[in-house]
BALUM-174145 format. One record per residue: z, y, x of N, C-alpha, C, CB in turn; residue in one letter. Coordinates in steps of 0.05 Angstrom, whole numbers, padded with zeros to 5 digits, always signed. Last residue first. Glycine has a CB too. Example, Ala and Ser with C-alpha at 12.3 -4.5 7.8 and 13.67 -1.06 7.14 Angstrom:
residues 2
+00142-00045+00257+00143-00021+00273+00157+00001+00258+00114-00012+00282S;+00156-00114+00264+00156-00090+00246+00156-00066+00264+00181-00089+00226A;
//
This chain:
residues 265
+01962+02286+01770+01973+02312+01774+01958+02327+01796+02003+02310+01781X;+01943+02242+01718+01936+02253+01745+01947+02281+01748+01906+02252+01750X;+01979+02193+01683+01969+02221+01685+01964+02228+01714+01989+02240+01672X;+01973+02132+01645+01979+02147+01669+01967+02175+01667+01968+02132+01694X;+01994+02072+01613+01983+02099+01610+01991+02115+01634+01993+02113+01583X;+01980+02002+01602+01993+02025+01614+01979+02051+01608+01996+02021+01643X;+01990+01931+01598+01978+01956+01587+01993+01979+01599+01978+01956+01556X;+01977+01863+01617+01990+01889+01620+01975+01911+01607+01994+01894+01649X;+01991+01794+01624+01976+01815+01610+01992+01841+01613+01972+01808+01580X;+01985+01733+01661+01999+01758+01655+01980+01778+01642+02010+01770+01682X;+01993+01664+01666+01976+01686+01658+01993+01710+01651+01958+01678+01634X;+01999+01611+01714+02011+01631+01696+01991+01653+01690+02037+01642+01709X;+02005+01542+01734+01990+01568+01731+02004+01586+01712+01961+01562+01722X;+02037+01498+01733+02025+01506+01759+02008+01531+01757+02008+01483+01768X;+02101+01491+01707+02074+01498+01701+02060+01509+01726+02072+01519+01678X;+02149+01478+01728+02143+01467+01702+02113+01471+01694+02160+01479+01680X;+02180+01463+01787+02156+01476+01776+02149+01462+01750+02133+01476+01796X;+02220+01437+01813+02228+01454+01790+02204+01469+01778+02249+01473+01799X;+02196+01408+01855+02208+01393+01833+02216+01411+01809+02232+01378+01842X;+02132+01428+01879+02161+01432+01878+02173+01420+01853+02167+01462+01879X;+02078+01428+01881+02091+01402+01879+02121+01404+01878+02083+01385+01903X;+02059+01478+01890+02056+01468+01862+02070+01441+01859+02027+01466+01855X;+02068+01483+01945+02083+01499+01926+02082+01488+01898+02072+01528+01926X;+02032+01453+01974+02059+01442+01970+02075+01458+01949+02074+01441+01996X;+01974+01478+01940+01987+01464+01962+02014+01452+01955+01990+01481+01985X;+01984+01532+01893+01968+01514+01909+01985+01498+01928+01946+01530+01924X;+01987+01563+01828+02001+01553+01852+01983+01532+01866+02028+01540+01845X;+01948+01616+01802+01954+01587+01804+01969+01581+01830+01927+01571+01804X;+01940+01666+01752+01948+01659+01779+01956+01630+01780+01972+01677+01789X;+01903+01714+01719+01910+01686+01719+01916+01678+01748+01887+01668+01707X;+01912+01775+01685+01910+01761+01710+01918+01732+01706+01928+01774+01731X;+01888+01834+01653+01896+01806+01651+01892+01792+01677+01879+01792+01628X;+01899+01901+01630+01892+01882+01651+01902+01854+01644+01905+01891+01678X;+01884+01968+01612+01892+01941+01604+01883+01921+01625+01880+01933+01575X;+01900+02037+01610+01890+02014+01624+01901+01988+01612+01897+02015+01654X;+01883+02107+01603+01898+02083+01594+01884+02059+01607+01897+02081+01563X;+01893+02174+01628+01878+02149+01626+01896+02127+01615+01866+02141+01653X;+01887+02245+01637+01901+02222+01624+01882+02198+01623+01910+02229+01596X;+01853+02283+01661+01879+02277+01672+01892+02252+01661+01898+02300+01667X;+01806+02286+01633+01804+02287+01662+01831+02280+01675+01795+02315+01671X;+01821+02237+01582+01814+02263+01590+01810+02263+01620+01835+02285+01581X;+01817+02181+01581+01819+02195+01556+01811+02224+01560+01848+02193+01545X;+01785+02134+01614+01794+02161+01619+01793+02176+01592+01776+02175+01640X;+01804+02067+01618+01790+02087+01601+01802+02115+01606+01792+02079+01571X;+01796+02007+01652+01809+02033+01652+01792+02053+01636+01813+02044+01681X;+01810+01940+01657+01793+01959+01643+01808+01986+01641+01785+01949+01615X;+01809+01882+01699+01822+01906+01689+01802+01925+01677+01837+01920+01711X;+01823+01816+01716+01803+01834+01704+01818+01858+01692+01786+01820+01682X;+01836+01769+01769+01844+01789+01749+01820+01806+01740+01865+01807+01761X;+01859+01710+01797+01836+01724+01789+01844+01744+01767+01813+01705+01778X;+01890+01676+01853+01891+01691+01828+01864+01705+01823+01913+01712+01829X;+01930+01628+01886+01903+01640+01883+01903+01653+01855+01880+01618+01885X;+01981+01611+01934+01972+01619+01908+01942+01628+01909+01989+01642+01896X;+01987+01583+01984+02009+01584+01965+01998+01591+01937+02029+01605+01973X;+01966+01543+02037+01958+01561+02016+01979+01559+01993+01930+01553+02005X;+02021+01533+02084+01994+01528+02073+01988+01548+02051+01993+01500+02062X;+02077+01497+02111+02060+01521+02110+02033+01514+02098+02057+01534+02139X;+02110+01451+02065+02099+01459+02091+02085+01486+02088+02080+01438+02102X;+02172+01442+02030+02144+01447+02031+02135+01457+02059+02136+01468+02010X;+02219+01398+02019+02213+01416+02041+02182+01421+02042+02223+01406+02068X;+02271+01381+01976+02242+01384+01979+02236+01405+02000+02228+01391+01952X;+02319+01338+01946+02312+01357+01967+02282+01357+01971+02327+01350+01993X;+02317+01331+01874+02315+01319+01901+02308+01341+01921+02295+01297+01901X;+02363+01367+01831+02336+01361+01842+02338+01347+01868+02319+01387+01845X;+02414+01381+01820+02406+01355+01812+02377+01348+01820+02409+01352+01782X;+02437+01430+01836+02417+01430+01815+02410+01402+01804+02392+01442+01825X;+02474+01420+01877+02481+01438+01855+02462+01435+01831+02481+01466+01863X;+02447+01387+01913+02473+01379+01902+02480+01394+01877+02495+01383+01923X;+02403+01418+01925+02399+01392+01912+02425+01382+01899+02389+01371+01933X;+02426+01461+01951+02414+01466+01925+02409+01439+01910+02387+01480+01928X;+02442+01435+01997+02462+01447+01980+02451+01452+01952+02472+01473+01992X;+02391+01419+02019+02412+01399+02012+02433+01410+01993+02425+01389+02038X;+02338+01457+01987+02353+01448+02010+02376+01429+02000+02365+01471+02026X;+02275+01459+01962+02302+01453+01953+02318+01442+01977+02302+01432+01929X;+02222+01509+01958+02236+01486+01970+02263+01482+01957+02239+01490+01999X;+02200+01556+01940+02192+01531+01927+02205+01506+01938+02162+01528+01930X;+02223+01600+01967+02214+01603+01939+02208+01576+01925+02189+01620+01939X;+02239+01580+02017+02257+01596+02001+02249+01597+01972+02259+01625+02012X;+02193+01552+02035+02219+01538+02032+02238+01553+02014+02232+01533+02059X;+02153+01590+02040+02151+01570+02019+02177+01555+02014+02130+01549+02027X;+02174+01621+02084+02168+01633+02058+02168+01612+02036+02141+01648+02058X;+02175+01581+02124+02199+01596+02116+02196+01607+02088+02206+01618+02136X;+02121+01565+02130+02142+01546+02121+02167+01560+02111+02149+01527+02142X;+02077+01617+02107+02088+01599+02126+02110+01582+02114+02098+01614+02151X;+02021+01623+02062+02049+01629+02069+02059+01609+02089+02067+01630+02044X;+01964+01655+02036+01974+01634+02053+02002+01642+02061+01956+01630+02079X;+01933+01673+01975+01955+01678+01994+01961+01652+02009+01980+01688+01980X;+01877+01708+01946+01891+01683+01953+01912+01690+01974+01871+01662+01964X;+01838+01737+01893+01855+01738+01917+01869+01712+01921+01875+01761+01914X;+01790+01777+01860+01799+01750+01866+01816+01752+01892+01774+01730+01870X;+01777+01824+01808+01788+01818+01835+01796+01789+01837+01813+01836+01840X;+01743+01876+01774+01749+01848+01777+01759+01843+01805+01724+01830+01770X;+01742+01930+01729+01748+01921+01756+01754+01891+01755+01772+01937+01767X;+01706+01980+01694+01715+01952+01695+01719+01943+01724+01693+01933+01681X;+01714+02041+01662+01710+02027+01687+01722+01999+01685+01723+02042+01710X;+01692+02096+01624+01701+02069+01623+01694+02054+01649+01690+02054+01599X;+01669+02147+01626+01698+02145+01621+01709+02117+01624+01704+02155+01594X;+01615+02143+01634+01629+02165+01647+01659+02162+01645+01621+02191+01635X;+01609+02070+01638+01599+02097+01630+01617+02118+01643+01600+02100+01598X;+01621+02030+01673+01606+02023+01649+01594+02048+01636+01623+02009+01629X;+01624+02018+01737+01626+02042+01720+01608+02037+01696+01618+02068+01735X;+01659+01967+01766+01635+01973+01751+01640+01997+01733+01626+01948+01734X;+01683+01941+01828+01686+01960+01806+01659+01965+01793+01698+01986+01816X;+01710+01884+01858+01686+01898+01851+01692+01916+01827+01662+01879+01845X;+01742+01848+01913+01741+01862+01888+01715+01877+01883+01765+01881+01886X;+01781+01801+01946+01754+01811+01943+01753+01824+01915+01732+01789+01946X;+01833+01786+01994+01824+01794+01967+01795+01805+01968+01843+01815+01955X;+01884+01750+02024+01855+01756+02025+01847+01764+01997+01838+01732+02036X;+01945+01752+02060+01931+01755+02034+01901+01762+02039+01944+01777+02017X;+01994+01715+02091+01968+01728+02095+01954+01728+02068+01951+01712+02116X;+02063+01719+02112+02042+01712+02093+02016+01726+02100+02051+01719+02064X;+02126+01695+02137+02101+01710+02142+02080+01700+02121+02090+01705+02171X;+02198+01703+02125+02173+01689+02129+02149+01707+02133+02167+01670+02107X;+02247+01717+02108+02241+01721+02137+02215+01707+02144+02263+01711+02154X;+02270+01718+02058+02259+01693+02068+02250+01693+02097+02235+01685+02050X;+02310+01762+02058+02303+01745+02035+02292+01718+02043+02283+01760+02017X;+02324+01800+02094+02337+01774+02097+02330+01755+02074+02367+01778+02098X;+02269+01837+02121+02296+01836+02111+02308+01808+02114+02296+01844+02081X;+02218+01833+02134+02236+01843+02156+02264+01846+02146+02225+01871+02166X;+02170+01788+02121+02195+01798+02110+02213+01807+02133+02209+01777+02092X;+02103+01807+02135+02127+01792+02143+02151+01805+02129+02130+01791+02174X;+02030+01801+02130+02056+01813+02124+02079+01795+02132+02059+01820+02095X;+01965+01820+02131+01984+01803+02144+02011+01816+02141+01977+01798+02175X;+01907+01823+02091+01934+01834+02096+01951+01813+02110+01947+01843+02070X;+01842+01844+02079+01858+01824+02092+01885+01836+02100+01844+01812+02117X;+01791+01856+02030+01815+01864+02044+01830+01840+02056+01834+01879+02026X;+01730+01882+02007+01745+01860+02016+01769+01870+02032+01728+01840+02033X;+01685+01902+01954+01705+01909+01974+01721+01884+01981+01724+01931+01964X;+01614+01910+01941+01640+01898+01936+01659+01907+01959+01638+01867+01935X;+01570+01940+01953+01568+01923+01929+01595+01910+01922+01547+01902+01933X;+01597+01967+01996+01580+01981+01977+01578+01965+01951+01552+01985+01989X;+01633+01943+02027+01606+01936+02032+01586+01952+02015+01601+01906+02028X;+01691+01963+02056+01675+01968+02032+01645+01964+02039+01679+01997+02022X;+01749+01933+02078+01721+01937+02084+01705+01940+02058+01710+01913+02100X;+01813+01940+02106+01797+01941+02082+01768+01947+02090+01807+01961+02062X;+01871+01910+02133+01845+01920+02138+01829+01919+02112+01830+01905+02161X;+01942+01918+02148+01919+01910+02131+01893+01923+02141+01924+01918+02103X;+02007+01896+02157+01984+01908+02171+01959+01899+02156+01983+01901+02202X;+02072+01905+02129+02045+01894+02129+02027+01910+02147+02034+01893+02101X;+02136+01885+02111+02121+01902+02129+02093+01890+02133+02135+01906+02157X;+02177+01878+02057+02152+01868+02069+02139+01890+02086+02133+01857+02048X;+02236+01855+02039+02225+01880+02049+02201+01872+02067+02246+01897+02066X;+02245+01814+01980+02240+01818+02009+02229+01846+02015+02220+01797+02018X;+02297+01812+01935+02270+01822+01939+02266+01827+01969+02265+01848+01923X;+02336+01751+01936+02333+01780+01938+02304+01788+01942+02350+01791+01961X;+02342+01699+01892+02328+01707+01916+02325+01737+01916+02300+01693+01919X;+02396+01657+01868+02377+01679+01865+02365+01686+01892+02390+01704+01853X;+02403+01585+01859+02411+01611+01868+02389+01632+01865+02419+01610+01897X;+02397+01535+01840+02380+01542+01862+02388+01569+01874+02351+01543+01854X;+02426+01526+01794+02435+01512+01818+02419+01520+01843+02433+01483+01814X;+02372+01535+01752+02401+01531+01753+02408+01515+01778+02411+01517+01728X;+02319+01541+01742+02329+01552+01768+02359+01547+01771+02322+01581+01770X;+02308+01524+01692+02298+01508+01714+02309+01517+01741+02267+01510+01714X;+02326+01565+01659+02344+01542+01663+02334+01524+01686+02346+01526+01637X;+02313+01629+01684+02302+01605+01673+02321+01582+01679+02274+01599+01684X;+02342+01672+01703+02317+01677+01688+02307+01653+01674+02296+01688+01707X;+02386+01664+01735+02390+01664+01706+02365+01668+01690+02410+01684+01699X;+02368+01672+01787+02374+01645+01778+02376+01643+01748+02400+01636+01791X;+02314+01715+01799+02341+01712+01789+02346+01684+01779+02347+01733+01768X;+02275+01735+01855+02279+01717+01832+02308+01715+01825+02267+01688+01840X;+02227+01783+01880+02250+01766+01883+02252+01747+01859+02276+01782+01885X;+02169+01808+01911+02181+01797+01887+02205+01779+01895+02160+01780+01871X;+02176+01863+01959+02163+01841+01946+02178+01831+01922+02159+01818+01966X;+02170+01929+01974+02189+01910+01964+02173+01888+01949+02211+01922+01945X;+02137+01952+02034+02140+01950+02005+02162+01930+01999+02114+01943+01991X;+02098+01989+02080+02123+01974+02075+02127+01975+02045+02147+01987+02090X;+02038+01987+02121+02054+01995+02098+02080+01979+02097+02038+01991+02072X;+01979+02008+02156+02004+01994+02155+02021+02004+02132+02020+01997+02182X;+01907+02000+02166+01932+02014+02160+01956+01996+02161+01930+02027+02134X;+01840+02014+02169+01861+01997+02181+01887+02013+02177+01856+01991+02211X;+01777+02013+02137+01803+02025+02140+01823+02005+02151+01813+02037+02113X;+01707+02027+02130+01729+02010+02141+01754+02026+02143+01721+01997+02168X;+01644+02023+02101+01669+02038+02103+01692+02019+02111+01675+02053+02077X;+01579+02020+02126+01602+02004+02118+01627+02021+02121+01605+01977+02133X;+01553+02066+02140+01540+02047+02121+01560+02028+02109+01517+02031+02135X;+01614+02101+02144+01587+02098+02152+01572+02081+02131+01584+02084+02180X;+01676+02119+02162+01657+02123+02140+01628+02122+02150+01663+02149+02125X;+01736+02092+02181+01709+02096+02189+01691+02098+02165+01699+02073+02209X;+01804+02101+02202+01784+02099+02181+01756+02105+02192+01790+02119+02157X;+01869+02081+02220+01842+02086+02228+01823+02083+02204+01833+02066+02251X;+01917+02080+02194+01917+02084+02223+01890+02091+02233+01927+02058+02237X;+01944+02105+02136+01920+02095+02148+01921+02101+02178+01895+02107+02135X;+02011+02087+02115+01991+02106+02125+01967+02091+02136+02003+02124+02146X;+02055+02076+02059+02046+02072+02086+02026+02093+02094+02033+02045+02089X;+02086+02038+02008+02083+02064+02020+02075+02060+02049+02109+02081+02018X;+02049+01990+01971+02075+02001+01978+02071+02030+01988+02089+01984+01999X;+01999+01975+01954+02009+01964+01980+02037+01973+01987+01990+01972+02002X;+01993+02005+01908+01994+01976+01906+02005+01964+01931+01966+01965+01901X;+02026+02063+01932+02011+02049+01911+02015+02020+01912+01982+02056+01912X;+02018+02119+01973+02037+02102+01959+02023+02089+01935+02062+02119+01949X;+02000+02145+02038+01995+02136+02011+02018+02121+01999+01970+02119+02010X;+01974+02189+02088+01996+02175+02076+01990+02168+02047+02021+02193+02077X;+01932+02219+02107+01933+02191+02115+01955+02176+02102+01936+02190+02145X;+01933+02261+02052+01920+02256+02077+01920+02226+02084+01934+02272+02100X;+01968+02233+02008+01970+02259+02021+01958+02255+02049+02000+02269+02022X;+01966+02199+01946+01956+02202+01973+01960+02230+01982+01926+02194+01975X;+01987+02150+01897+01988+02176+01909+01977+02176+01937+02017+02187+01910X;+02006+02120+01842+01984+02119+01860+01981+02147+01872+01957+02109+01846X;+02052+02083+01804+02048+02105+01822+02024+02100+01840+02073+02109+01840X;+02087+02064+01746+02061+02063+01760+02058+02088+01778+02038+02061+01739X;+02143+02026+01729+02133+02053+01736+02108+02049+01753+02154+02070+01750X;+02149+01978+01677+02146+01985+01705+02137+02014+01707+02127+01967+01719X;+02178+01927+01636+02168+01954+01639+02168+01962+01668+02185+01974+01623X;+02161+01862+01619+02174+01878+01640+02162+01906+01642+02172+01863+01667X;+02173+01808+01577+02160+01834+01579+02176+01851+01600+02158+01849+01552X;+02165+01739+01595+02181+01762+01588+02165+01787+01591+02207+01763+01605X;+02163+01667+01589+02151+01693+01594+02169+01715+01584+02124+01695+01579X;+02169+01601+01615+02182+01623+01601+02169+01650+01609+02212+01624+01606X;+02150+01564+01648+02137+01565+01621+02148+01588+01605+02142+01539+01606X;+02141+01578+01718+02157+01577+01694+02140+01577+01669+02178+01600+01693X;+02108+01589+01758+02117+01561+01757+02134+01557+01732+02133+01553+01781X;+02129+01650+01777+02106+01633+01777+02114+01604+01779+02086+01641+01799X;+02178+01674+01730+02170+01668+01758+02146+01649+01757+02194+01655+01774X;+02169+01692+01680+02193+01702+01694+02192+01695+01724+02219+01691+01681X;+02100+01709+01666+02121+01689+01671+02145+01701+01686+02109+01665+01686X;+02090+01770+01626+02084+01752+01648+02106+01731+01651+02081+01768+01674X;+02069+01830+01605+02079+01805+01594+02071+01783+01613+02068+01799+01564X;+02085+01896+01623+02071+01871+01629+02085+01847+01616+02070+01867+01660X;+02073+01964+01616+02088+01941+01606+02072+01916+01612+02095+01944+01576X;+02078+02026+01651+02064+02003+01643+02083+01982+01631+02048+01990+01666X;+02070+02096+01663+02087+02073+01656+02069+02050+01646+02108+02081+01635X;+02052+02139+01719+02052+02131+01691+02072+02109+01686+02025+02123+01682X;+02014+02182+01763+02039+02168+01755+02038+02161+01726+02063+02186+01762X;+01980+02204+01818+01976+02192+01791+02001+02176+01785+01950+02174+01790X;+01964+02254+01861+01986+02239+01850+01979+02230+01822+02013+02255+01851X;+01929+02273+01921+01931+02269+01892+01956+02253+01886+01906+02255+01881X;+01888+02296+01971+01915+02296+01961+01915+02292+01931+01930+02322+01969X;+01850+02295+02030+01853+02285+02003+01882+02283+01994+01840+02257+02001X;+01840+02311+02081+01850+02331+02063+01854+02321+02035+01832+02354+02063X;+01827+02276+02120+01806+02282+02101+01815+02302+02080+01797+02257+02087X;+01869+02284+02158+01844+02272+02166+01822+02279+02146+01847+02242+02168X;+01899+02350+02148+01899+02321+02147+01871+02310+02152+01910+02311+02120X;+01893+02404+02196+01890+02393+02169+01893+02363+02171+01862+02400+02157X;+01930+02453+02233+01916+02427+02232+01915+02417+02203+01930+02407+02250X;+01960+02498+02240+01931+02502+02235+01916+02476+02234+01920+02519+02256X;+02013+02492+02243+01999+02491+02269+01969+02495+02266+02005+02465+02283X;+02028+02493+02190+02037+02514+02207+02023+02515+02234+02067+02511+02212X;+02004+02446+02173+01995+02471+02162+02003+02494+02180+02005+02475+02134X;+02034+02408+02200+02005+02410+02205+01994+02437+02196+01990+02388+02192X;+02084+02415+02177+02080+02420+02206+02051+02424+02213+02092+02397+02222X;+02072+02399+02126+02080+02426+02130+02077+02434+02159+02109+02430+02121X;+02061+02345+02135+02040+02362+02125+02046+02391+02129+02035+02356+02095X;+02111+02326+02152+02088+02325+02170+02066+02344+02161+02077+02296+02172X;+02142+02337+02106+02149+02348+02132+02126+02349+02150+02172+02332+02144X;+02116+02306+02067+02118+02335+02064+02124+02348+02090+02139+02342+02043X;+02125+02255+02089+02097+02265+02085+02097+02295+02083+02085+02253+02060X;+02180+02250+02086+02167+02250+02112+02139+02262+02110+02166+02222+02124X;+02185+02250+02030+02198+02271+02046+02185+02273+02073+02228+02267+02048X;+02159+02202+02020+02148+02227+02010+02159+02251+02024+02153+02230+01980X;+02194+02165+02042+02168+02169+02055+02155+02195+02045+02150+02145+02048X;+02237+02171+02005+02241+02176+02034+02215+02182+02048+02255+02153+02047X;+02213+02157+01957+02224+02184+01960+02228+02191+01990+02251+02186+01946X;+02201+02103+01964+02180+02122+01962+02189+02150+01967+02167+02120+01935X;+02252+02081+01963+02237+02079+01987+02214+02099+01987+02225+02050+01990X;+02264+02093+01910+02281+02104+01931+02266+02104+01958+02308+02089+01933X;+02226+02063+01882+02224+02092+01882+02241+02105+01904+02233+02103+01855X;+02232+02010+01877+02217+02019+01900+02218+02049+01903+02188+02009+01900X;+02254+01998+01828+02271+01997+01851+02258+02005+01877+02282+01969+01854X;+02209+02002+01794+02229+02023+01794+02246+02022+01819+02246+02020+01769X;+02147+01984+01829+02169+01979+01810+02191+02000+01814+02179+01951+01812X;+02085+02013+01833+02110+02009+01847+02132+02005+01826+02117+02033+01866X;+02016+01997+01833+02041+02002+01819+02064+01998+01838+02043+01985+01794X;+01960+01984+01840+01972+02009+01850+01998+02016+01836+01952+02031+01846X;+01945+01947+01780+01942+01954+01807+01956+01980+01814+01913+01955+01814X;+01985+01904+01739+01971+01929+01741+01968+01936+01771+01985+01952+01725X;
//
């Protein structure tokens, strides 16, 4: 589901929300307004049926908390929590911003294929992104790095999306995206070091930097009322490059399905 924050991200969101309130209060007292004054909060719950990790044949249902919020230049949603550094509204709309979020980790016990490989903590991802709205479609470029201790790697995401308003209440969204990852990132998630080889029985494997994944998703949102909406989404994601050649990969593609309900406050 887009614009979602998992439950363990809420603590991070709470801290940024406190900062947003402080800054906004200061602006109000000084007679200054936010850049565009846009303020909203959309929150809900979703359930996703997806592979326990990309490369696994095993699937599981995962409940999640959905958050999409904005207070002037500050936001919380799909990119995590962050702020817009620069925006331009003209024939082409452009935005440049920065964010911090929790990426995907992995538990050794999720799949027998991971036995002996150990678990991977969720990375703390600091990102710089640019978004361009052409009118007929939107494109985004994100450069991110793990500033924690999960993989300490760097990645680059490219995405292209298009929204279609089918009627006053129904909206269709399609998106294609791809990720490049450096050697550190790929080694932690798809490599097998000497110790892991001894414990797992897999041969040691050292993937290089390169394209890691490509994905295509379709989402449908229905506005039940002005405040309530329901959504369904399907995504197909494929491993690329050295990642798909990892010895513990059982399936090079995975499909996820999600449904959710949200309220606008």
